N, CA, C and O atoms as a printed pandas DataFrame, in Angstrom:
     atom_number atom_name residue_name chain_id  residue_number  x_coord  y_coord  z_coord
0              1         N          MET        A               1   12.019   60.971 -112.991
1              2        CA          MET        A               1   13.198   61.529 -112.346
2              3         C          MET        A               1   12.856   62.847 -111.680
3              4         O          MET        A               1   12.075   63.642 -112.202
4              5         N          ILE        A               2   13.439   63.060 -110.549
5              6        CA          ILE        A               2   13.254   64.314 -109.822
6              7         C          ILE        A               2   14.541   65.116 -109.970
7              8         O          ILE        A               2   15.584   64.740 -109.436
8              9         N          VAL        A               3   14.456   66.216 -110.698
9             10        CA          VAL        A               3   15.634   67.014 -111.009
10            11         C          VAL        A               3   15.557   68.346 -110.264
11            12         O          VAL        A               3   14.652   69.143 -110.512
12            13         N          PRO        A               4   16.516   68.596 -109.338
13            14        CA          PRO        A               4   16.533   69.883 -108.646
14            15         C          PRO        A               4   16.601   71.045 -109.644
15            16         O          PRO        A               4   17.318   70.992 -110.643
16            17         N          GLY        A               5   15.833   72.092 -109.341
17            18        CA          GLY        A               5   15.801   73.269 -110.199
18            19         C          GLY        A               5   14.876   73.123 -111.397
19            20         O          GLY        A               5   14.713   74.066 -112.170
20            21         N          GLN        A               6   14.263   71.939 -111.562
21            22        CA          GLN        A               6   13.429   71.708 -112.736
22            23         C          GLN        A               6   12.076   71.085 -112.388
23            24         O          GLN        A               6   11.043   71.591 -112.826
24            25         N          THR        A               7   12.060   70.009 -111.617
25            26        CA          THR        A               7   10.828   69.285 -111.314
26            27         C          THR        A               7    9.955   70.092 -110.351
27            28         O          THR        A               7   10.457   70.690 -109.400
28            29         N          THR        A               8    8.646   70.101 -110.609
29            30        CA          THR        A               8    7.716   70.851 -109.765
30            31         C          THR        A               8    6.935   69.925 -108.835
31            32         O          THR        A               8    6.904   68.710 -109.028
32            33         N          ARG        A               9    6.305   70.524 -107.823
33            34        CA          ARG        A               9    5.442   69.781 -106.892
34            35         C          ARG        A               9    4.357   69.035 -107.676
35            36         O          ARG        A               9    4.091   67.862 -107.412
36            37         N          GLU        A              10    3.743   69.708 -108.625
37            38        CA          GLU        A              10    2.669   69.095 -109.412
38            39         C          GLU        A              10    3.158   67.848 -110.145
39            40         O          GLU        A              10    2.460   66.834 -110.167
40            41         N          GLU        A              11    4.335   67.908 -110.739
41            42        CA          GLU        A              11    4.883   66.755 -111.458
42            43         C          GLU        A              11    5.138   65.583 -110.501
43            44         O          GLU        A              11    4.892   64.428 -110.848
44            45         N          ILE        A              12    5.632   65.889 -109.304
45            46        CA          ILE        A              12    5.875   64.844 -108.307
46            47         C          ILE        A              12    4.563   64.199 -107.897
47            48         O          ILE        A              12    4.463   62.973 -107.845
48            49         N          LEU        A              13    3.553   65.016 -107.604
49            50        CA          LEU        A              13    2.253   64.486 -107.188
50            51         C          LEU        A              13    1.604   63.646 -108.287
51            52         O          LEU        A              13    0.981   62.624 -107.997
52            53         N          LEU        A              14    1.741   64.062 -109.532
53            54        CA          LEU        A              14    1.182   63.299 -110.641
54            55         C          LEU        A              14    1.908   61.969 -110.836
55            56         O          LEU        A              14    1.299   60.983 -111.251
56            57         N          THR        A              15    3.199   61.939 -110.539
57            58        CA          THR        A              15    4.004   60.727 -110.726
58            59         C          THR        A              15    3.934   59.789 -109.531
59            60         O          THR        A              15    3.726   58.588 -109.699
60            61         N          LEU        A              16    4.107   60.327 -108.316
61            62        CA          LEU        A              16    4.206   59.497 -107.112
62            63         C          LEU        A              16    2.939   59.466 -106.268
63            64         O          LEU        A              16    2.814   58.626 -105.377
64            65         N          GLY        A              17    2.005   60.360 -106.533
65            66        CA          GLY        A              17    0.795   60.423 -105.721
66            67         C          GLY        A              17    1.033   61.219 -104.448
67            68         O          GLY        A              17    2.031   61.927 -104.314
68            69         N          ALA        A              18    0.109   61.089 -103.529
69            70        CA          ALA        A              18    0.183   61.841 -102.271
70            71         C          ALA        A              18    1.358   61.349 -101.424
71            72         O          ALA        A              18    1.575   60.142 -101.319
72            73         N          PRO        A              19    2.119   62.265 -100.820
73            74        CA          PRO        A              19    3.232   61.864  -99.962
74            75         C          PRO        A              19    2.735   61.308  -98.631
75            76         O          PRO        A              19    1.590   61.533  -98.239
76            77         N          ASP        A              20    3.611   60.580  -97.944
77            78        CA          ASP        A              20    3.287   60.034  -96.629
78            79         C          ASP        A              20    3.301   61.120  -95.559
79            80         O          ASP        A              20    2.561   61.045  -94.578
80            81         N          GLN        A              21    4.145   62.124  -95.751
81            82        CA          GLN        A              21    4.237   63.240  -94.803
82            83         C          GLN        A              21    4.523   64.528  -95.575
83            84         O          GLN        A              21    5.154   64.516  -96.631
84            85         N          VAL        A              22    4.041   65.632  -95.018
85            86        CA          VAL        A              22    4.328   66.963  -95.563
86            87         C          VAL        A              22    4.667   67.850  -94.382
87            88         O          VAL        A              22    3.990   67.795  -93.355
88            89         N          SER        A              23    5.711   68.672  -94.508
89            90        CA          SER        A              23    6.069   69.589  -93.425
90            91         C          SER        A              23    4.960   70.619  -93.245
91            92         O          SER        A              23    4.200   70.874  -94.179
92            93         N          PRO        A              24    4.854   71.218  -92.047
93            94        CA          PRO        A              24    3.790   72.204  -91.787
94            95         C          PRO        A              24    3.759   73.355  -92.794
95            96         O          PRO        A              24    2.685   73.846  -93.141
96            97         N          ASP        A              25    4.925   73.783  -93.261
97            98        CA          ASP        A              25    4.951   74.897  -94.212
98            99         C          ASP        A              25    4.871   74.424  -95.670
99           100         O          ASP        A              25    4.857   75.245  -96.588
100          101         N          GLY        A              26    4.819   73.103  -95.883
101          102        CA          GLY        A              26    4.685   72.559  -97.231
102          103         C          GLY        A              26    5.964   72.504  -98.033
103          104         O          GLY        A              26    5.944   72.128  -99.205
104          105         N          SER        A              27    7.083   72.873  -97.420
105          106        CA          SER        A              27    8.345   72.918  -98.172
106          107         C          SER        A              27    9.036   71.555  -98.298
107          108         O          SER        A              27    9.984   71.416  -99.071
108          109         N          GLN        A              28    8.573   70.559  -97.554
109          110        CA          GLN        A              28    9.148   69.216  -97.670
110          111         C          GLN        A              28    8.046   68.179  -97.791
111          112         O          GLN        A              28    7.009   68.257  -97.131
112          113         N          MET        A              29    8.303   67.199  -98.660
113          114        CA          MET        A              29    7.404   66.058  -98.830
114          115         C          MET        A              29    8.236   64.796  -98.599
115          116         O          MET        A              29    9.400   64.731  -98.993
116          117         N          VAL        A              30    7.630   63.798  -97.960
117          118        CA          VAL        A              30    8.341   62.562  -97.649
118          119         C          VAL        A              30    7.535   61.370  -98.155
119          120         O          VAL        A              30    6.344   61.237  -97.872
120          121         N          TYR        A              31    8.211   60.512  -98.906
121          122        CA          TYR        A              31    7.648   59.241  -99.370
122          123         C          TYR        A              31    8.452   58.137  -98.696
123          124         O          TYR        A              31    9.681   58.132  -98.776
124          125         N          SER        A              32    7.776   57.202  -98.033
125          126        CA          SER        A              32    8.465   56.158  -97.268
126          127         C          SER        A              32    8.091   54.774  -97.774
127          128         O          SER        A              32    6.995   54.566  -98.295
128          129         N          TRP        A              33    9.024   53.819  -97.614
129          130        CA          TRP        A              33    8.763   52.431  -97.964
130          131         C          TRP        A              33    9.655   51.516  -97.135
131          132         O          TRP        A              33   10.648   51.944  -96.548
132          133         N          GLU        A              34    9.267   50.241  -97.107
133          134        CA          GLU        A              34    9.992   49.231  -96.339
134          135         C          GLU        A              34   10.384   48.111  -97.294
135          136         O          GLU        A              34    9.614   47.727  -98.176
136          137         N          LYS        A              35   11.597   47.593  -97.103
137          138        CA          LYS        A              35   12.088   46.502  -97.936
138          139         C          LYS        A              35   12.743   45.475  -97.015
139          140         O          LYS        A              35   13.500   45.841  -96.117
140          141         N          ILE        A              36   12.459   44.209  -97.230
141          142        CA          ILE        A              36   13.111   43.161  -96.442
142          143         C          ILE        A              36   14.477   42.900  -97.074
143          144         O          ILE        A              36   14.569   42.473  -98.225
144          145         N          LYS        A              37   15.535   43.163  -96.308
145          146        CA          LYS        A              37   16.902   43.028  -96.810
146          147         C          LYS        A              37   17.500   41.653  -96.533
147          148         O          LYS        A              37   18.399   41.212  -97.248
148          149         N          ALA        A              38   17.013   40.980  -95.511
149          150        CA          ALA        A              38   17.567   39.673  -95.146
150          151         C          ALA        A              38   16.562   38.948  -94.266
151          152         O          ALA        A              38   15.671   39.558  -93.675
152          153         N          ILE        A              39   16.724   37.645  -94.196
153          154        CA          ILE        A              39   15.932   36.835  -93.277
154          155         C          ILE        A              39   16.908   35.982  -92.482
155          156         O          ILE        A              39   17.694   35.221  -93.046
156          157         N          VAL        A              40   16.844   36.123  -91.168
157          158        CA          VAL        A              40   17.712   35.363  -90.273
158          159         C          VAL        A              40   16.947   34.113  -89.846
159          160         O          VAL        A              40   15.836   34.199  -89.323
160          161         N          VAL        A              41   17.553   32.961  -90.075
161          162        CA          VAL        A              41   16.920   31.697  -89.725
162          163         C          VAL        A              41   17.666   31.099  -88.548
163          164         O          VAL        A              41   18.890   30.970  -88.578
164          165         N          GLY        A              42   16.924   30.735  -87.509
165          166        CA          GLY        A              42   17.523   30.134  -86.329
166          167         C          GLY        A              42   16.530   29.213  -85.662
167          168         O          GLY        A              42   15.420   29.628  -85.329
168          169         N          GLY        A              43   16.919   27.961  -85.462
169          170        CA          GLY        A              43   16.004   27.015  -84.828
170          171         C          GLY        A              43   14.778   26.810  -85.682
171          172         O          GLY        A              43   14.875   26.372  -86.829
172          173         N          TYR        A              44   13.611   27.129  -85.121
173          174        CA          TYR        A              44   12.350   26.945  -85.840
174          175         C          TYR        A              44   11.749   28.261  -86.314
175          176         O          TYR        A              44   10.596   28.295  -86.746
176          177         N          ALA        A              45   12.505   29.328  -86.239
177          178        CA          ALA        A              45   11.945   30.635  -86.579
178          179         C          ALA        A              45   12.781   31.340  -87.643
179          180         O          ALA        A              45   13.993   31.146  -87.735
180          181         N          ALA        A              46   12.117   32.147  -88.427
181          182        CA          ALA        A              46   12.777   33.007  -89.397
182          183         C          ALA        A              46   12.365   34.436  -89.083
183          184         O          ALA        A              46   11.179   34.733  -88.936
184          185         N          THR        A              47   13.338   35.306  -88.984
185          186        CA          THR        A              47   13.068   36.699  -88.637
186          187         C          THR        A              47   13.466   37.601  -89.797
187          188         O          THR        A              47   14.633   37.620  -90.188
188          189         N          PRO        A              48   12.516   38.351  -90.354
189          190        CA          PRO        A              48   12.864   39.288  -91.425
190          191         C          PRO        A              48   13.577   40.512  -90.853
191          192         O          PRO        A              48   13.241   40.990  -89.770
192          193         N          LEU        A              49   14.553   41.006  -91.588
193          194        CA          LEU        A              49   15.264   42.225  -91.197
194          195         C          LEU        A              49   14.900   43.323  -92.200
195          196         O          LEU        A              49   15.429   43.366  -93.311
196          197         N          PRO        A              50   13.994   44.203  -91.791
197          198        CA          PRO        A              50   13.547   45.244  -92.722
198          199         C          PRO        A              50   14.514   46.420  -92.777
199          200         O          PRO        A              50   15.273   46.677  -91.843
200          201         N          GLN        A              51   14.459   47.116  -93.890
201          202        CA          GLN        A              51   15.157   48.390  -94.025
202          203         C          GLN        A              51   14.109   49.410  -94.447
203          204         O          GLN        A              51   13.406   49.206  -95.436
204          205         N          TRP        A              52   14.002   50.494  -93.710
205          206        CA          TRP        A              52   13.048   51.551  -94.020
206          207         C          TRP        A              52   13.778   52.649  -94.771
207          208         O          TRP        A              52   14.877   53.056  -94.394
208          209         N          SER        A              53   13.163   53.114  -95.817
209          210        CA          SER        A              53   13.747   54.181  -96.620
210          211         C          SER        A              53   12.732   55.298  -96.784
211          212         O          SER        A              53   11.522   55.071  -96.786
212          213         N          SER        A              54   13.249   56.501  -96.922
213          214        CA          SER        A              54   12.399   57.669  -97.152
214          215         C          SER        A              54   13.033   58.538  -98.217
215          216         O          SER        A              54   14.242   58.769  -98.208
216          217         N          LEU        A              55   12.217   59.014  -99.126
217          218        CA          LEU        A              55   12.631   60.008 -100.102
218          219         C          LEU        A              55   12.147   61.345  -99.571
219          220         O          LEU        A              55   10.943   61.576  -99.459
220          221         N          VAL        A              56   13.086   62.227  -99.244
221          222        CA          VAL        A              56   12.761   63.551  -98.707
222          223         C          VAL        A              56   13.003   64.567  -99.826
223          224         O          VAL        A              56   14.115   64.695 -100.338
224          225         N          ILE        A              57   11.948   65.279 -100.190
225          226        CA          ILE        A              57   12.020   66.262 -101.276
226          227         C          ILE        A              57   11.786   67.646 -100.681
227          228         O          ILE        A              57   10.783   67.882 -100.007
228          229         N          THR        A              58   12.725   68.561 -100.939
229          230        CA          THR        A              58   12.616   69.936 -100.462
230          231         C          THR        A              58   12.290   70.838 -101.651
231          232         O          THR        A              58   12.915   70.751 -102.708
232          233         N          LEU        A              59   11.290   71.710 -101.450
233          234        CA          LEU        A              59   10.819   72.612 -102.510
234          235         C          LEU        A              59   11.085   74.069 -102.138
235          236         O          LEU        A              59   11.139   74.420 -100.959
236          237         N          ASP        A              60   11.249   74.902 -103.146
237          238        CA          ASP        A              60   11.415   76.332 -102.879
238          239         C          ASP        A              60   10.053   77.022 -102.838
239          240         O          ASP        A              60    9.015   76.363 -102.899
240          241         N          GLU        A              61   10.060   78.350 -102.736
241          242        CA          GLU        A              61    8.812   79.111 -102.622
242          243         C          GLU        A              61    7.979   79.081 -103.910
243          244         O          GLU        A              61    6.813   79.476 -103.904
244          245         N          HIS        A              62    8.581   78.609 -105.017
245          246        CA          HIS        A              62    7.857   78.496 -106.289
246          247         C          HIS        A              62    7.428   77.051 -106.567
247          248         O          HIS        A              62    6.990   76.725 -107.671
248          249         N          ASN        A              63    7.561   76.183 -105.538
249          250        CA          ASN        A              63    7.203   74.758 -105.645
250          251         C          ASN        A              63    8.045   73.994 -106.664
251          252         O          ASN        A              63    7.561   73.091 -107.347
252          253         N          VAL        A              64    9.307   74.379 -106.745
253          254        CA          VAL        A              64   10.280   73.676 -107.585
254          255         C          VAL        A              64   11.260   72.962 -106.654
255          256         O          VAL        A              64   11.644   73.499 -105.615
256          257         N          VAL        A              65   11.657   71.756 -107.031
257          258        CA          VAL        A              65   12.560   70.958 -106.200
258          259         C          VAL        A              65   13.900   71.648 -106.035
259          260         O          VAL        A              65   14.517   72.075 -107.011
260          261         N          VAL        A              66   14.350   71.754 -104.777
261          262        CA          VAL        A              66   15.663   72.288 -104.448
262          263         C          VAL        A              66   16.617   71.132 -104.175
263          264         O          VAL        A              66   17.784   71.167 -104.566
264          265         N          GLN        A              67   16.100   70.099 -103.493
265          266        CA          GLN        A              67   16.938   68.979 -103.081
266          267         C          GLN        A              67   16.077   67.730 -102.945
267          268         O          GLN        A              67   14.900   67.806 -102.591
268          269         N          ARG        A              68   16.685   66.572 -103.234
269          270        CA          ARG        A              68   16.034   65.295 -102.954
270          271         C          ARG        A              68   17.084   64.367 -102.372
271          272         O          ARG        A              68   18.235   64.351 -102.808
272          273         N          GLU        A              69   16.664   63.592 -101.377
273          274        CA          GLU        A              69   17.606   62.751 -100.645
274          275         C          GLU        A              69   16.895   61.485 -100.188
275          276         O          GLU        A              69   15.752   61.533  -99.732
276          277         N          ILE        A              70   17.581   60.353 -100.315
277          278        CA          ILE        A              70   17.048   59.106  -99.782
278          279         C          ILE        A              70   17.747   58.825  -98.461
279          280         O          ILE        A              70   18.975   58.805  -98.380
280          281         N          GLN        A              71   16.944   58.610  -97.436
281          282        CA          GLN        A              71   17.458   58.286  -96.101
282          283         C          GLN        A              71   17.054   56.854  -95.792
283          284         O          GLN        A              71   15.920   56.449  -96.046
284          285         N          LYS        A              72   18.009   56.074  -95.231
285          286        CA          LYS        A              72   17.729   54.672  -94.904
286          287         C          LYS        A              72   17.956   54.415  -93.422
287          288         O          LYS        A              72   18.861   54.977  -92.806
288          289         N          LYS        A              73   17.099   53.537  -92.858
289          290        CA          LYS        A              73   17.228   53.125  -91.467
290          291         C          LYS        A              73   16.917   51.643  -91.391
291          292         O          LYS        A              73   16.123   51.125  -92.176
292          293         N          GLY        A              74   17.536   50.973  -90.455
293          294        CA          GLY        A              74   17.163   49.577  -90.224
294          295         C          GLY        A              74   18.321   48.638  -90.214
295          296         O          GLY        A              74   19.029   48.531  -89.212
296          297         N          VAL        A              75   18.537   47.940  -91.328
297          298        CA          VAL        A              75   19.533   46.879  -91.396
298          299         C          VAL        A              75   20.941   47.461  -91.358
299          300         O          VAL        A              75   21.213   48.446  -92.043
300          301         N          PRO        A              76   21.841   46.873  -90.572
301          302        CA          PRO        A              76   23.229   47.342  -90.527
302          303         C          PRO        A              76   23.876   47.272  -91.910
303          304         O          PRO        A              76   23.442   46.502  -92.766
304          305         N          ALA        A              77   24.901   48.069  -92.119
305          306        CA          ALA        A              77   25.570   48.192  -93.413
306          307         C          ALA        A              77   26.142   46.873  -93.927
307          308         O          ALA        A              77   26.253   46.697  -95.140
308          309         N          PHE        A              78   26.512   45.934  -93.041
309          310        CA          PHE        A              78   27.150   44.702  -93.508
310          311         C          PHE        A              78   26.153   43.720  -94.114
311          312         O          PHE        A              78   26.571   42.678  -94.618
312          313         N          TRP        A              79   24.858   44.005  -94.085
313          314        CA          TRP        A              79   23.878   43.108  -94.715
314          315         C          TRP        A              79   23.897   43.379  -96.158
315          316         O          TRP        A              79   23.156   42.750  -96.914
């Protein structure tokens, strides 16, 4: 669990490994993943509908979590 005001950068790195992105000043780390939410079948083809998610973690000057947020992109809400 990532708890604002308690979890440190070191604990995150030990648990989740290296992030996919880090802000230039090091205050944000981003972990991203893709999940197939649906498959649309039509005729002879099946098309996967992916949803991309990112965990954005913001750290303070002492490398303690200030905020964590999951952002999603991709599949419309009605899926």
